[in-house]
Steps between C-alpha positions, in 0.01 A plus 500: 500500500714302746599837657143605549411165676810532715393853591151384587638216709709756677199728557295201620777403746506864631127494542513167678764643738286810549188308582666220708482705826136583434425131433675399821295770686180358347593147622586625844171700514301199377651280766424766764146519367463124532644514859256776589210298365604215717533732800159658422348154493646414833380834652157437349492152656602641834227767478245235428620300798484805720157584390388146575655516847336839553159364405551205730590734783202713434271195500665398835442840643132518402456143629667596826270808528195287434617250765564781744149649427347145559692459829400854609138419417522171697655677794233767496234229498660311778525825710130556445416153600721541820321825579160325463619215726616750748167668502329160536729414796418843666124431449541132629689628811237763560214235456698269735527775758134566490413132525727473805318800662161347416605156643628667824181694531296187478 
């Protein structure tokens, strides 16, 4: 029986030697997996940050467009007021000229 145990011990040793490289590869792959998970987490956080920045920039662009539209509207309104004032000035000058002629005629 001692010979059978010794034979089994020898076979177990051979099996351990045979699987040792596979176990080392499993440990290496597990460490690589953990590293990849950490890298994935960092990439995910960077993506989230970039999405936040993109959203903020989009809001700034839309805000800038609204401000530009408001300024354009104000400019258009002011131009209309100036045109109206110009017409009023022309009428006033015309009225003044007619009054001068009337005063001279009197």
